[in-house]
Steps between C-alpha positions, in 0.01 A plus 500: 500500500239775472777748414618278215146450366419870490845626405390528136122557503493553123586132445196398705279734296639367171452132590143551626414704188636230267305222675184712491533570128543126436179411687306786338575333166328180627174666606321482161518119525268485803185291441179453700347158577184454710393151392435327831599166344853642503470599866518148643769230474496284188478186715184609682253206469201722416696669221616166358142366513359812332758489220417133452133596475579772246696250293187283482227762462681812383582830664324611820546860386150624422389859458138536614293745299145586605252692285201661671191647339425824683131442447311178436661170400831425331312228308371741242564552132760772558653321799552169316647668192738690734610176670551332164716789372703519821565126490618523140721806557663374818563156347720671240726657765852359510570252785130432561444123485121515498201708603200336666167679493131430438556577132731203438384249763325169436152395608430133560145403413317184410178325409367147501745411226816613675737785590606798292757773560406832343622859546350676800434792266438391142711640217187644333401703805316814387367630829140388472292476816462123455876449474570717804237314706649167393853612603369602840330163542821319406703704747255413775491132408857421611639607833853523355400816311361681803743730686763381253391643165192689614405684819187402692320815390610461134647851506859385448710239327855384556769439238806292590820589314748215536864586430755273336746300706824662619409856405726768645383795706557719197267269306236522774532877499458509120189278515348704783544830316380346173177400673468850644543645151239263356252594772556869431360446150174370644473745785161669506229589746325162492767262638757489777823298472697345786845341466635284782692174554854429616682609178323837526600531866866422422509750212349776714728428798803541271358822357443639849849393608647687205287805579608493866867482402462807280300709747593387851881502477518874415231558763692321774817686402317831534358400840839389633659821370232704675545313830876541480464872434266541799743298712832662407411822316833469318580404142753240608250337735259460209725419206749256652256243652285524186798439274583192706157341456473587132833334422428190714161463328662520157754237601231263630260532206790484256623177660148353478484587132847357442400168665161494320304519827155631414306756701171389655231675700727498806806573289349845456575562866876445461590846362254669736640308798858581408420868456324508838730268699832577333479862608538392866875446481558836339271669753698372800831595340381849405331556837819416688708702256288814551504456880881484497523797264287708736729410789811597301384861467799727427755217497378375163809464283560263208690254719237529775226437245682190382519380861125561542421290192733225619355507855145493359576181307667349810225599741195425285655239273467206739134563597419559133681178407313312770171650380583402143590143601177454697297656217666263255415215738138616518451537127729211411292263714234521228740306277390195704151529349398254230298773329725621219414874515546504879832314466624747237373791706699380799819445302502828308382725782786355705736575211354850470541570871862381487558730203331792680727449803819476293407807298399698810826439692719563195323743269364741764834549683679531162255766384524684834878510467491615137223750569685659791820527298328692225262714702507733796394385843135561588496808720158405631667225697669761720176643640403414859327168528128512588274211591296396197134395493595133486735538795222666703264219403751234601563676830127485566496126418789446739318689773188288452700176532666623817184631667229252390655160425179336629306654210756360260460149644119522499495624140737222401276230654182643345658513153632144536156373606317661209768386256477137612121511461526652151765248394259216580272629222770529235385380156755299302397492134685622190194611299632622166183686403542673838818661366286760325309793642125432550388746231738372231356350182642151560342480849163612363529240224591225746213594730260496204613153389469362851155656541355403162695183423710250697817694576839530334707268718499123469676169540451157348428150622633223276369145543747258347462133409767260381364376165325653199127504556522502881313831515189350338437291813170621657643441849776758458273739306243478782780575746592813303139616480437441870828673588385805306169503689676455836747784442235747382283412798779540758690800364305816408830645369467270199316679221481206262655164418529407133572133442544232237188346654290799392552390141427133578174595674390720210584223252292260708212747508516556123500126435186446708256752355149343485366406158220754531758780532671618181831685506552862413566585141875550457444744215251738656569444865126471563308217661340239280148364538403305811218256547246672721386357829209627707597552867225558757539733797508195722785352297687830509458532879623143542801578279588810705477309826719216374761746374489698825541182704812407300662832590582376848440841662232769511717785377549452125525746214268522202780374277548195722127429503486513119799266487319251724177524298696436180655197664157368607372543145829389347472813288762465227665221702537708820445190717825363357723798577717276716787254488361165374531300821170330588503160325123457519429843347713428191395138451851358509640198679796665672709816527743374238219545251440849634870568438454382141196728471709802604771396253237499225395852599859616457523329161184678383601838643641730234581798721836600650568392859880519487495753787349237729662167414810358338311290244156561352418127469711307753587747777759411761451820696236767541502853632282706734545876525416666833416871457532714812292805588745608771779746428755315708604138529489441876214245459686295239667263755159421655354421158796277410475326836132425431588370150756261646263390778218433255737316263625278782144387569344491154767479229512150341827308520745552217428873472675806641404862559735792438450872559682777316447848363546870554315528831715227657822659374384835641420342835840332514656835417317650799634224727852550369470876555377465859740220598789678330414826677492332842825316430673814372379708791629250756832470315541879490413535868743223594772649279461842663503342845826316422670797329428742782580243769838445337565872451419591859632166633174461686187293433306756703594766246348288226179457699482873575535575130222274373236608754412828320497331160289213636247755625505673161419179311228403746333839452523459122327161509242638742418787266475257207256285696286792620468660157469180295830550313586164346840342534598474134819497296585858599365543854647162605845662480420760765663294777838461330498858369413627849793309649733619226410867529366543853797345675720784374346744748572275797859445382571871461338580834696230687826608336447865591379412849815297563713791379320745731515246784880509479488871590278486808318264734197731525249293298263794466773703331604201289152437360438873452822553304436187294152618406627847403773365272422160350130534583482787256662293225258215577203733452646633173566146384156366598329799341697454179440125476137525614421779257676308222287191558187711547529579130383141437156611620461648151580167331242360259533162676340434838777276646756774439266762643453294817872428519567875485260559789643215707866593447421862584338371819810288559725805480286690749475215749860375474650849534272593793579166664873566465460848649275398791510130586877459458602788735235386750637143502860619518421713803292228664732202451840676465646219285877447506535486121439874475792586729849575376837413656567858591226632726465817703445493874152362540227682678289356778258238379674457165657166424831490318696225337722454811206432727 
């Protein structure tokens, strides 16, 4: 059959060239998609709930922009004019639904005659000291503003840019760069700008993915070429394996483009993986080919050369096929993941590996045949054979195994112990801001927003009734307010909770301003006249003590003390900043009347609360937004559990509580990543166990094969735990990739060992010869693959950088395990599967198949 296949090598070359040209034509159609909403299944409950929430309240896609005054306060004449101009300019950007800032926000105020909604900053603002002082007082008067619009030290303000529904990634990119261009117009030495938020993260991930594709693929090609040159020192040994991986990569990416499969952050790895891994098959073929050519010496004729090529395919073809099948099983197991990028990664790396194998066993022999027919034999092959550096090194390794096996066992146990300990500290959290290097602009911006404001990650709590007006019931509003207090008290990770009840409480406060207290002037933004009241020192001391006693603890801030004093005095209605609940305090007969009172507030309110309820007058549902200071989402389940526990105890009958939002979707994505990785790893390990057990007709063979790879994965997880490397969308794939790649070394070693075992029963000679032949190819292969993946260290994205480190470690450990642990176990246990039917006369102490 091999004779028929390679009878006309030019046909093989023509067919492969035609297919390659076809897939090259598809490459321009490749697109990049890093929207994590597209990473999880469409039927995921958290995704369905979040889309339902967006349908009610609009897009969750918000770009966070912070403006910082380098010196002094942002609430200054220049600072406020800057915010006003930025708000106006950004609002005009295409696909921006609205911009929320201090310059266009409402302020709810009141007097003895009722409630009034006025602009937080009046339209006739001219920068006078009185106006600026009044704005500061307004910002301090309502807790919703603090760490939302304004930082505690008044040095910074935050602008929220809400995007329209169903914008594409191209639209997000256009908005992001439009904002950057607008900011460049206002860039001077007085203000700093920070852009963060999930749309910004997604845009920058895609940009970095594109940059990595452009820079890292040529880099990895250069590295693999260099390793191949060091290994073989021959043009054929460099060009042929490289040609194989380049063509298989083109086929894979071309197929992805043809099927409209988009590249993601981990899709970037596919070409790099294929370049690194796909070279293995060519390396083993070329290594065997050169060994046979050296043996041929003077007998190298055209017919003899053809026999060498044919024998190379026969001898190496089966181990290479077995390695390809197990690699496909390892990578293909990721197709079981529910995470779309991981699923696609598994499918197309498996396709790429299959292509690399087919191309290696057809193209390389065809080119060797054509090349030999048109060129003279290499005279260098006729020189006496000398032991190379690698052969000397492998001889030394063999000697160590033979002389000090106890050291090998002790080292093995120590490594296992440390790895188990490290694995126990493994962090499982797919933190998207953690994708970027610590000194990148987006990380600095995110850190700034978490330090000065309330974070950039959030989720929502929706309290739902059954009839219009249900959310004016003081019982359910009190539940929402108490829930907010409970969550902030229990979870320091929560930066702030903004709720529909914040507006109800401020309305109540504004409607209960004492008669002696006039409202602010809406035109000037300055305080009106107040009736004076003489307060003695004794009265003041009594007031302080009452306020302090209400605090409930001895450690209170100045701001909290002022808040309590205002409440004691009922300064501008501060004693009524609450949900109307106490019947005696409001002089009503029952809570139904309190419900009517709240309904009246909503009728009188002229501001916009559409972001917080479904109806401004008769709400059926209301929203609470939980802002998180933490980068990750690992605490989200605990918070949701507390919400459900509190609701079970306190929520009135006829109401329900729902949770949805970006943070919950991200946490579910993390769970899917981790669970998918574990499932895929176990599937790949089981598949390899079955394949090798069937091939060698021995379950023991399967067990022998997975021991080195099991050790490799354990060491990887141990290293991740020790160094705090998170298990995220990229590093979670280490297990399956390690099985797919690392098992190759064991397969090639076992195949060569069995071949050498058929020649002699002297196990020392068998292991030595195996190390000097296939062991050398394993080192070349591991060096090539490891160096190829090491290129990822230069990636702009941290998960890819860590993946590069871990896969490089995998290559080192798996190849060393195959070269040390496998020969040690084979000598110790002398398994029957490694024996052949035809055996030489056995030596004393050596077990053969017939015994």
